[in-house]
C-alpha positions in Angstrom: 6.7 -18.3 -13.9 9.9 -19.6 -15.5 13.3 -19.0 -14.0 14.3 -17.2 -17.3 11.8 -14.5 -16.6 13.6 -13.5 -13.3 16.7 -11.4 -13.1 19.8 -13.6 -12.7 22.2 -13.4 -9.9 25.9 -13.5 -10.9 27.8 -14.9 -8.0 31.2 -15.2 -9.7 32.7 -12.1 -8.0 32.0 -13.3 -4.4 33.1 -16.9 -4.8 36.7 -15.8 -4.3 35.7 -14.2 -1.0 33.8 -17.3 0.0 36.8 -19.5 -0.7 38.9 -17.4 1.8 36.4 -17.6 4.6 36.7 -20.0 7.5 33.6 -21.8 8.8 33.1 -19.3 11.6 33.0 -16.5 9.1 30.6 -18.3 6.8 28.2 -18.9 9.6 28.6 -15.3 10.7 27.1 -14.1 7.4 24.0 -16.1 8.3 23.5 -14.3 11.6 21.2 -11.3 12.0 21.2 -9.6 15.4 19.2 -6.8 17.0 21.3 -4.7 19.4 19.6 -3.9 22.7 18.4 -0.3 22.8 19.9 0.2 19.3 23.4 0.5 20.8 26.6 -1.6 20.1 27.8 -3.4 23.2 31.4 -4.5 23.6 30.3 -8.1 23.1 28.8 -7.2 19.7 31.9 -5.3 18.7 33.9 -8.4 19.4 31.5 -10.5 17.3 31.9 -8.1 14.4 35.7 -8.2 14.5 35.7 -12.0 14.5 33.2 -12.1 11.6 30.6 -13.8 13.7 27.7 -11.5 12.6 26.8 -10.4 9.1 23.8 -8.2 9.5 22.1 -6.0 12.1 18.4 -5.1 12.6 17.0 -2.0 14.3 20.3 -0.1 14.4 19.3 3.3 13.1 21.8 5.7 14.8 24.3 6.7 12.0 27.1 6.9 14.5 26.5 3.4 15.7 26.2 2.1 12.1 29.4 3.9 11.3 31.2 2.4 14.3 30.0 -1.1 13.4 31.0 -0.8 9.7 34.4 0.5 10.6 35.1 -2.4 12.8 34.1 -4.9 10.1 36.1 -3.0 7.4 39.2 -2.2 9.3 39.6 -4.9 12.0 37.8 -7.9 10.4 40.0 -10.5 8.9 38.5 -10.3 5.4 36.9 -6.9 5.8 33.5 -8.1 4.8 31.0 -5.2 5.2 27.9 -5.5 7.4 24.3 -5.3 6.2 21.9 -3.0 8.2 18.2 -3.8 8.0 15.1 -2.0 9.3 11.3 -2.2 8.9 10.6 0.8 6.6 7.0 -0.1 5.9 5.5 3.3 5.2 8.2 5.8 5.8 11.4 6.4 7.8 11.5 9.9 9.1 8.6 11.2 7.0 5.7 8.9 7.7 3.3 8.2 4.9 -0.1 6.5 5.1 -0.1 2.9 6.3 0.0 0.3 3.5 -3.7 -0.5 3.6 -4.4 3.2 3.2 -2.0 3.5 0.3 -3.7 0.5 -1.3 -6.9 2.6 -1.2 -5.3 5.0 -3.7 -5.0 2.0 -6.2 -2.2 4.1 -7.6 1.0 2.2 -8.4 2.9 5.3 -9.5 2.1 7.0 -6.2 3.3 4.0 -4.2 6.5 3.8 -6.2 7.1 7.4 -5.4 6.4 6.8 -1.7 8.8 3.8 -1.6 11.6 5.7 -3.3 11.1 8.7 -0.9 11.3 6.4 2.2 14.3 4.6 0.7 16.2 7.9 0.3 15.7 8.8 4.0 16.6 5.4 5.3 19.7 5.0 3.1 20.9 8.4 4.2 21.1 7.0 7.8 23.0 3.9 6.6 20.1 1.4 6.2 20.5 -1.1 3.3 17.5 -3.4 3.5 13.9 -3.0 4.4 11.6 -5.8 5.6 8.9 -4.6 3.1 6.6 -4.7 1.3 4.3 -6.9 3.3 2.4 -8.8 0.6 0.0 -11.0 2.6 -3.4 -10.9 1.0 -6.0 -10.8 3.8 -9.7 -11.4 3.9 -10.2 -11.2 7.7 -10.2 -7.7 9.2 -9.9 -9.1 12.7 -6.2 -9.7 11.9 -4.2 -6.7 13.0 -1.7 -6.9 10.2 -4.3 -5.9 7.7 -2.8 -2.4 8.4 0.4 -3.5 6.7 -1.2 -5.4 3.8 -2.4 -4.6 0.3 -5.9 -5.8 1.0 -8.0 -8.8 -0.1 -7.3 -9.0 -3.8 -4.4 -10.7 -5.5 -4.6 -8.6 -8.7 -4.4 -5.3 -6.8 -1.7 -6.7 -4.4 0.4 -7.8 -7.4 0.0 -4.4 -9.0 1.2 -2.6 -5.8 3.9 -5.2 -5.2 5.6 -4.2 -8.4 5.4 -0.6 -7.4 6.9 -1.1 -4.0 9.9 -3.1 -5.4 10.5 -0.5 -8.1 10.4 2.3 -5.6 12.6 0.8 -3.0 15.2 -0.7 -5.4 15.2 1.4 -8.5 17.4 0.3 -11.4 20.8 0.6 -9.6 20.7 -0.9 -6.1 24.2 0.3 -5.3 22.9 3.9 -5.4 23.1 5.7 -2.1 19.4 6.5 -2.2 17.9 3.0 -2.6 17.1 0.0 -0.4 17.0 -3.7 -1.0 13.4 -4.9 -0.7 12.5 -8.0 1.3 8.8 -8.9 0.6 7.2 -10.8 3.4 5.8 -13.2 4.6 6.3 -16.1 2.2 3.6 -17.3 2.0 0.0 -17.5 3.2 0.3 -15.7 6.6 -2.7 -13.5 5.7 -5.0 -16.5 6.1 -4.5 -17.1 9.8 -7.4 -18.9 11.4 -9.9 -16.6 13.2 -7.8 -13.6 12.2 -5.7 -14.3 15.3 -2.0 -13.4 14.8 0.5 -16.2 14.9 -2.3 -18.8 14.5 -2.1 -21.6 12.1 -3.1 -21.5 8.4 -4.9 -24.2 6.5 -5.3 -23.5 2.8 -5.3 -25.7 -0.3 -2.4 -25.7 -2.6 -4.7 -24.2 -5.3 -5.7 -21.2 -3.1 -2.1 -20.7 -2.1 -1.1 -20.4 -5.7 -4.0 -18.5 -7.0 -4.6 -16.0 -4.1 -1.6 -15.7 -1.9 1.4 -16.4 -4.1 0.8 -13.9 -7.0 2.1 -10.7 -5.2 5.3 -12.5 -4.4 5.7 -13.8 -7.9 5.4 -10.2 -9.1 7.9 -9.0 -6.5 10.4 -11.6 -7.6 9.8 -10.8 -11.3 10.7 -7.1 -10.5 13.9 -8.3 -8.9 13.4 -8.3 -5.1 16.7 -9.4 -3.6 15.5 -11.0 -0.4 12.4 -12.5 1.1 11.2 -13.2 4.6 9.6 -16.5 5.4 6.3 -16.6 7.4 6.7 -18.0 10.9 3.2 -19.5 11.3 2.4 -23.1 10.5 1.1 -23.4 6.9 -0.9 -26.6 6.6 0.8 -27.9 9.7 4.4 -26.9 8.8 6.1 -23.5 9.4 8.1 -22.4 6.4 11.3 -22.5 8.4 10.8 -26.3 8.5 9.3 -26.7 5.0 11.8 -27.6 2.2 8.9 -28.2 -0.2 7.9 -24.5 0.2 11.4 -22.9 0.2 13.5 -25.3 -1.8 10.7 -26.8 -4.0 8.3 -24.0 -4.7 10.6 -21.0 -4.2 13.9 -22.2 -5.5 13.0 -24.9 -8.1 9.6 -24.0 -9.4 9.8 -20.2 -9.3 13.6 -20.1 -9.9 14.3 -17.4 -7.3 17.9 -17.2 -5.9 18.0 -14.5 -3.3 18.5 -15.0 0.5 15.6 -16.2 2.6 15.4 -14.6 6.1 13.6 -16.1 9.0 11.0 -13.9 10.8 11.9 -12.8 14.3 13.0 -15.8 16.4 11.2 -18.2 14.0 14.0 -20.8 14.2 13.7 -21.1 18.0 9.9 -21.2 17.7 10.0 -24.5 15.8 10.3 -26.1 19.2 7.0 -24.4 20.3 5.4 -25.5 17.1 6.1 -29.1 18.1 8.2 -29.7 15.0 11.5 -30.3 16.9 12.4 -31.4 20.4 15.2 -28.8 21.0 16.9 -25.7 19.5 19.8 -27.7 18.0 17.5 -29.8 15.9 15.6 -26.7 15.0 18.7 -25.2 13.5 19.4 -28.3 11.4 15.8 -28.3 10.1 15.8 -24.6 9.3 19.0 -24.4 7.3 18.3 -27.7 5.5 14.8 -26.4 4.7 16.2 -23.2 3.1 16.4 -20.5 5.8 19.6 -18.6 4.9 19.6 -15.9 7.6 18.5 -16.5 11.2 16.9 -13.4 12.6 17.9 -12.6 16.2 17.7 -16.1 17.8 21.5 -16.5 17.6 21.0 -20.3 17.2 22.9 -20.6 13.9 26.1 -19.3 15.6 25.5 -21.5 18.6 24.9 -24.9 16.8 25.8 -24.9 13.1 29.5 -25.8 13.6 28.5 -28.7 15.9 25.8 -29.9 13.5 28.4 -29.8 10.6 30.8 -32.1 12.6 27.9 -34.5 13.3 27.0 -34.7 9.6 23.5 -33.3 10.1 24.3 -30.2 8.0 26.6 -30.1 5.0 29.2 -27.4 4.5 27.8 -27.0 1.0 24.5 -25.9 2.5 26.3 -23.3 4.6 28.3 -22.2 1.6 25.3 -21.7 -0.6 23.5 -19.6 2.1 26.6 -17.5 2.7 27.0 -16.9 -1.0 23.5 -15.6 -1.3 24.2 -13.1 1.5 27.5 -12.0 0.0 25.8 -11.6 -3.4 23.2 -9.3 -1.9 25.9 -7.2 -0.3 27.7 -7.0 -3.6 24.5 -5.8 -5.3 24.2 -3.1 -2.7 27.7 -1.9 -3.6 29.0 -2.6 -0.1 32.3 -4.1 -1.2 33.2 -1.1 -3.3 32.0 1.7 -1.0 34.4 3.3 1.4 33.6 2.6 5.0 34.0 6.3 5.9 31.8 7.9 8.6 28.2 8.6 7.5 27.9 12.4 7.0 24.4 13.6 6.4 24.5 17.0 4.7 21.9 19.0 6.5 21.0 21.2 3.5 20.5 18.1 1.4 18.6 16.4 4.2 16.2 19.3 4.6 15.6 19.3 0.8 14.8 15.6 1.0 12.4 16.1 3.9 10.7 19.0 2.1 10.2 17.0 -1.0 8.9 14.0 0.9 6.5 16.1 2.9 4.8 17.0 -0.4 4.7 13.3 -1.5 3.3 12.4 2.0 0.5 15.0 1.5 -0.4 13.7 -2.0 -0.4 10.1 -0.6 -2.6 11.1 2.3 -5.2 12.8 0.1 -5.4 9.9 -2.3 -5.7 7.4 0.6 -8.9 8.8 2.1 -12.1 7.0 1.1 -15.5 8.9 1.2 -17.9 6.2 2.4 -21.1 8.3 2.7 -22.1 11.8 1.8 -25.8 12.3 2.3 -27.4 15.5 0.9 -23.9 16.5 -0.4 -22.9 17.6 3.2 -19.2 17.5 2.1 -17.3 19.5 1.2 -18.3 21.8 4.0 -20.3 24.7 2.5 -19.1 28.3 3.0 -22.4 29.0 4.7 -21.4 26.8 7.6 -19.9 29.4 10.0 -19.6 27.3 13.2 -18.1 23.8 13.4 -17.7 21.5 16.4 -14.6 19.3 16.1 -15.2 16.6 18.7 -13.4 13.4 19.4 -10.2 12.0 20.8 -8.4 12.3 17.4 -9.1 16.0 17.1 -5.8 17.2 18.4 -4.0 13.9 18.4 -0.5 13.5 16.8 1.1 10.3 17.8 -1.7 7.9 16.8 -1.8 9.2 13.3 1.7 7.7 12.6 0.1 4.3 12.8 1.8 1.0 13.5 5.4 0.5 12.3 6.2 4.2 12.2 10.0 3.7 12.0 11.8 6.8 13.5 8.9 9.1 12.8 8.4 12.0 15.2 4.8 12.7 16.3 5.8 16.4 16.7 6.0 16.5 12.9 2.3 15.5 12.5 -0.2 18.1 11.5 -3.3 17.6 13.6 -6.9 17.5 12.3 -7.7 20.7 14.3 -4.7 22.5 12.7 -5.9 21.3 9.3 -9.4 22.5 9.7 -8.4 25.9 11.1 -5.9 26.4 8.2 -8.5 25.8 5.5 -11.7 27.0 7.0 -13.1 30.2 5.4 -12.3 33.4 7.2 -14.7 34.0 10.0 -15.7 30.3 10.5 -15.5 29.4 14.2 -14.1 25.9 15.0 -14.6 24.7 18.6 -12.5 21.8 19.6 -13.1 19.3 22.4 -11.8 15.8 23.0 -15.2 14.6 24.2 -13.9 11.4 25.7 -10.8 9.4 26.4 -9.7 7.4 23.4 -9.9 3.9 24.8 -11.0 4.0 28.4 -14.2 2.2 29.4 -15.0 4.3 32.5 -17.8 6.8 32.9 -17.5 10.0 31.0 -19.3 13.4 31.2 -20.3 14.3 27.7 -21.8 17.6 28.7 -19.0 19.9 27.4 -19.1 18.1 24.0 -22.9 18.2 23.9 -22.9 22.0 24.7 -20.5 22.8 21.9 -22.3 20.5 19.4 -25.7 22.0 20.1 -24.4 25.5 19.4 -22.7 24.6 16.1 -24.1 24.1 12.6 -21.9 21.1 11.9 -20.2 18.4 13.9 -17.0 16.7 12.8 -16.5 13.7 14.9 -12.9 12.3 14.9 -12.9 8.8 16.2 -11.2 5.4 15.7 -8.9 2.8 17.2 -5.5 3.4 18.7 -2.5 2.7 16.4 -1.4 -0.2 18.5 -4.8 -1.8 18.2 -3.7 -2.5 14.6 -0.5 -4.1 13.4 1.4 -7.2 14.6 -0.1 -9.0 17.7 -3.2 -6.7 17.5 -6.0 -9.0 16.5 -9.5 -8.1 17.6 -12.5 -10.3 18.2 -14.8 -7.3 17.8 -14.4 -4.5 15.4 -16.6 -1.9 17.1 -15.3 1.6 18.0 -14.1 1.8 21.6 -17.1 2.0 24.0 -16.7 5.6 25.0 -16.4 6.8 21.4 -19.4 4.8 20.4 -21.4 6.4 23.1 -20.1 9.9 22.2 -21.2 9.5 18.6 -24.7 8.4 19.8 -24.9 11.5 22.0 -23.9 13.7 19.2 -26.3 12.2 16.7 -29.2 12.9 19.2 -28.6 16.6 18.9 -30.0 16.7 15.3 -26.9 18.6 14.1 -25.5 17.0 11.0 -22.5 14.8 11.8 -19.4 14.1 9.6 -17.6 11.1 10.9 -13.9 10.7 10.3 -12.7 7.2 11.2 -9.0 6.5 11.9 -8.1 2.8 11.9 -5.8 0.2 10.5 -8.6 -2.1 9.4 -12.3 -2.0 8.5 -14.4 -1.2 11.6 -18.0 -2.2 12.4 -19.9 1.0 11.7 -23.3 -0.6 11.4 -24.8 0.9 14.6 -24.2 4.5 13.5 -24.2 4.4 9.7 -27.9 5.2 9.2 -27.9 8.4 11.3 -24.5 9.7 10.2 -24.7 12.2 7.3 -21.1 11.7 6.0 -18.2 9.3 6.7 -14.6 9.6 5.7 -12.4 6.5 6.2 -9.0 8.1 7.0 -7.0 5.1 8.2 -3.7 6.3 9.6 -2.4 9.0 7.2 0.9 9.8 8.8 2.8 13.2 9.0 0.4 15.2 6.8 -2.9 14.0 8.4 -4.5 17.3 9.2 -3.2 19.0 6.0 -4.8 16.3 3.8 -8.1 16.2 5.7 -8.4 20.0 5.9 -8.1 20.2 2.1 -10.7 17.4 1.6 -13.2 18.7 4.1 -13.3 22.2 2.6 -13.3 21.0 -1.0 -9.8 21.9 -2.0 -9.3 18.3 -2.9 -11.9 15.8 -4.1 -11.4 12.4 -2.5 -10.9 9.4 -4.9 -9.9 6.5 -2.7 -11.4 3.1 -3.1 -11.6 0.3 -0.5 -9.0 -2.4 -1.0 -10.8 -4.6 1.5 -14.5 -5.3 2.2 -16.2 -3.7 5.2 -18.4 -6.2 7.0 -21.8 -5.4 8.6 -20.7 -7.4 11.6 -17.9 -9.7 12.8 -20.3 -12.6 12.1 -20.0 -12.1 8.3 -16.2 -12.6 8.4 -14.5 -13.8 6.3 -16.2 -11.7 3.8 -14.7 -10.7 0.4 -16.0 -9.8 -3.0 -14.5 -12.8 -5.0 -16.6 -15.4 -3.3 -17.5 -18.7 -5.0 -21.1 -19.3 -6.2 -23.3 -21.7 -4.2 -25.9 -24.2 -5.3 -28.4 -22.4 -3.2 -27.8 -18.7 -3.7 -29.3 -16.1 -1.3 -31.7 -14.8 -3.9 -33.7 -18.0 -4.1 -36.4 -19.1 -1.7 -35.8 -21.1 1.5 -33.5 -22.9 2.0 -30.6 -20.8 0.7 -27.1 -19.6 1.6 -27.9 -16.7 3.8 -28.1 -15.5 7.4 -31.5 -15.5 9.1 -30.6 -12.4 11.1 -28.5 -10.3 8.7 -28.0 -9.6 5.0 -25.2 -11.4 3.1 -24.1 -8.1 1.6 -21.2 -6.1 3.1 -21.6 -2.7 4.6 -19.2 -1.4 1.9 -17.9 -3.6 -0.9 -14.4 -3.9 -2.2 -13.5 -1.1 -4.6 -16.1 1.2 -3.1 -15.5 4.9 -2.7 -17.5 8.1 -3.4 -16.5 11.5 -4.9 -17.8 15.0 -4.5 -18.9 14.7 -8.1 -20.8 12.0 -10.0 -19.7 9.8 -12.9 -21.7 8.1 -15.6 -20.5 4.9 -17.2 -21.5 3.7 -20.7 -21.9 0.1 -21.5 -18.5 -1.5 -22.5 -18.0 -2.2 -26.1 -15.7 -5.0 -27.3 -13.5 -5.1 -30.4 -14.7 -8.7 -31.0 -17.3 -11.1 -29.5 -14.8 -14.0 -29.3 -11.1 -14.4 -29.0 -8.8 -17.4 -29.3 -5.9 -18.3 -27.0 -3.5 -16.0 -28.9 -5.7 -13.0 -29.4 -6.4 -9.9 -27.2 -9.8 -8.6 -26.3 -10.0 -4.8 -26.2 -12.7 -3.3 -24.0 -13.8 0.4 -24.4 -16.0 2.3 -22.0 -16.8 5.9 -21.8 -17.0 7.7 -18.5 -18.5 11.2 -18.0 -18.2 13.6 -15.1 -21.9 14.5 -14.6 -21.3 16.6 -11.5 -20.3 20.2 -10.9 -16.7 19.8 -9.7 -13.6 18.2 -11.2 -12.8 14.7 -9.9 -10.8 11.6 -10.3 -12.4 8.2 -10.7 -10.8 4.7 -10.4 -12.4 2.6 -13.1 -12.4 -1.1 -12.4 -12.7 -4.1 -14.7 -14.1 -7.4 -13.4 -14.6 -10.8 -15.1 -16.5 -14.0 -14.3 -16.0 -17.5 -15.8 -19.6 -18.9 -15.1 -18.9 -22.5 -16.3 -15.6 -24.2 -15.6 -14.2 -27.5 -14.5 -13.8 -26.0 -11.0 -16.1 -23.4 -9.4 -14.8 -19.9 -10.2 -15.4 -16.6 -8.2 -18.5 -14.5 -8.9 -16.2 -11.7 -9.9 -12.4 -11.2 -10.3 -10.6 -7.9 -10.6 -8.6 -7.7 -13.8 -8.0 -4.0 -14.5 -7.7 -0.6 -12.9 -7.6 2.8 -14.6 -7.5 6.3 -13.1 -9.2 9.1 -15.0 -9.4 12.8 -14.1 -12.4 14.6 -15.6 -13.7 18.2 -15.4 -17.5 18.8 -15.1 -19.1 17.7 -18.4 -15.9 16.1 -19.7 -16.0 12.6 -21.2 -13.2 10.2 -21.8 -12.9 6.7 -23.3 -11.1 4.1 -21.1 -9.4 1.1 -22.6 -8.8 -2.3 -21.1 -7.2 -5.4 -22.6 -7.7 -9.1 -21.8 -5.9 -12.1 -23.1 -6.4 -15.8 -22.4 -3.6 -15.5 -19.7 -6.0 -13.3 -17.7 -8.6 -15.9 -17.9 -6.5 -18.8 -16.6 -7.0 -20.4 -13.2 -5.4 -23.0 -11.0 -7.0 -26.5 -11.1 -7.3 -29.1 -8.4 -3.9 -30.5 -9.4 -2.2 -27.1 -8.9 -1.7 -26.6 -12.6 -2.5 -23.4 -14.5 -5.4 -24.0 -16.9 -7.2 -22.1 -19.6 -10.6 -23.4 -20.6 -12.8 -22.2 -23.5 -16.3 -20.9 -22.9 -18.4 -17.8 -22.3 -17.2 -15.1 -20.0 -18.9 -12.1 -18.4 -17.2 -8.8 -17.7 -18.1 -5.6 -15.9 -16.7 -2.1 -16.0 -17.7 0.1 -13.0 -16.9 2.0 -9.9 -16.7 -1.0 -7.5 -17.1 -4.7 -7.2 -20.9 -4.5 -6.8 -21.8 -2.0 -9.6 -21.0 -1.9 -13.2 -22.2 -2.3 -16.8 -21.9 -5.8 -18.2 -20.8 -7.4 -21.5 -19.9 -10.9 -22.5 -17.6 -12.7 -24.9 -16.4 -16.2 -25.8 -13.0 -17.8 -25.5 -12.4 -20.4 -28.2 -9.4 -22.7 -28.7 
């Protein structure tokens, strides 16, 4: 990506401000603090007045934000406004599905709508910047932060990255309804070894550029105004100590000019990484490497002036960092907005919440993935007059908010039981029992659940992992359901009553022990405020699920890392011994990337191409016809994959290159068009250079990464 393709930053207006600032004030712009308990102490008020702090994190009380801003604007020497940041990952007050769930929608327009809705709420409280989207591509579901990620594929992640940035920032960042986005974590954090959070990352420069960097490039292209550096060691060096990454790749090669923010306490943690002997040298290394804003450690304010006097940090370096922060504040309109008290008009606020509730419902419905539906058990037939809703998530509210739920209130959550009762046909009896504790490993009496199950025509089992079992610092060595829930399901399956399994989680779970006996499975992730409403509509057929998996579901932890875009091997599993396979399990996943069923069926025709060969300057057009061959309307996510079978470096067996959503009535047909150019066929070679090679290519159009109709074409010079 050339610098000319990115939106330029015009710093001329803020240079005059910078020229009037003393060293203490310049350093202050680089300090981001998090008030204890979200309240301003007298010490913090003094720091604001002296210009020793430029930004705050986790301050969400409008009155506290107002007080801080009035001090900066009325009592500060240069009246430089403060910046208020918060993690608005999937909602602020209205909580939308977690990011991995939203990725299941594969719907950029929906995600843009969600981001804009969340931005409206946060900005109304005085928040200016969100530490989102999280763009770490991840292929190891043991890592808890899968819940925040866009999944395993760089093409999908880039598509959604663009939507997040557009939704948060819009076209006029100074608008009172928009947020500055800060994509994170630059770059490669999703590849932590063993899926263990905060662990080290070892990846080749080629993989970094081809798999982990693309979503960030797209975010920068869309105009993201800040970015957060990862705090884990990437190839032995944390980004906070890596000028090749921040000044070389980010600034010089990509041409991006916004401020770089450290992750929480990352500057201090350079000592723990064994990169520096003490905190003082950590500060010198961090700012010289390209970290503009130090998050919460306070070390910049403690040591930068001293390091400047010692000649270990140049004032020019501090000036450049401060200028980037001031420029961001200017783009947010903070220098021109009056520092008057924040007044949230209650009528307007209620209108925002009402609108966002509808968006949250639409997002929740599109995020659910139907994994299994044997004998068409779903939607629940009107002839089913008695339903046993069993499981710890039946009447749960809090857990459905998921990790990073901002200021969401669990009392706003519609429970699964409420949703079923609302949409069940009149006269249908729904008996609800928890059945077991969510996460305890003690003994449990399942008799009450068993009694209700045996007297019902259908069992809906609501199970999963607790919200804090996903997210940051929530890595898992095993992906099974909690022991009591696993046992509960086994007891229910023994009744012979058909079981619909609803799984709530922030990652793929190991369902292999129960998959064969369970009639139907819905992967519900954590759907947020409208959980019960969405699932009630889906279970009773008022909405036909269309979600597709953005990450592969393994059969067991032993298969991890497992992802669809694997490289070929010289001894593939389909050949005779010896071959690349397990002796005790299949190589194939439990559910592949892109997989998801519908209440209807779709038939794909073979793709037709407008030409059999293209040169480097031509475009290949692919047409395929899809027909709804079922009895109900439905939406299908059509996927295009390619393969370069012969290249100078081994290429993946399949790569996603296109997504199209199509809604069809029963019997309706529609032609879907994709386009490919030589740019889509390029790859990164061993030297880290983007390369296009002529040759034969295969392509598939289908419903997921393992199914599809194939065609082929040639690329010629």
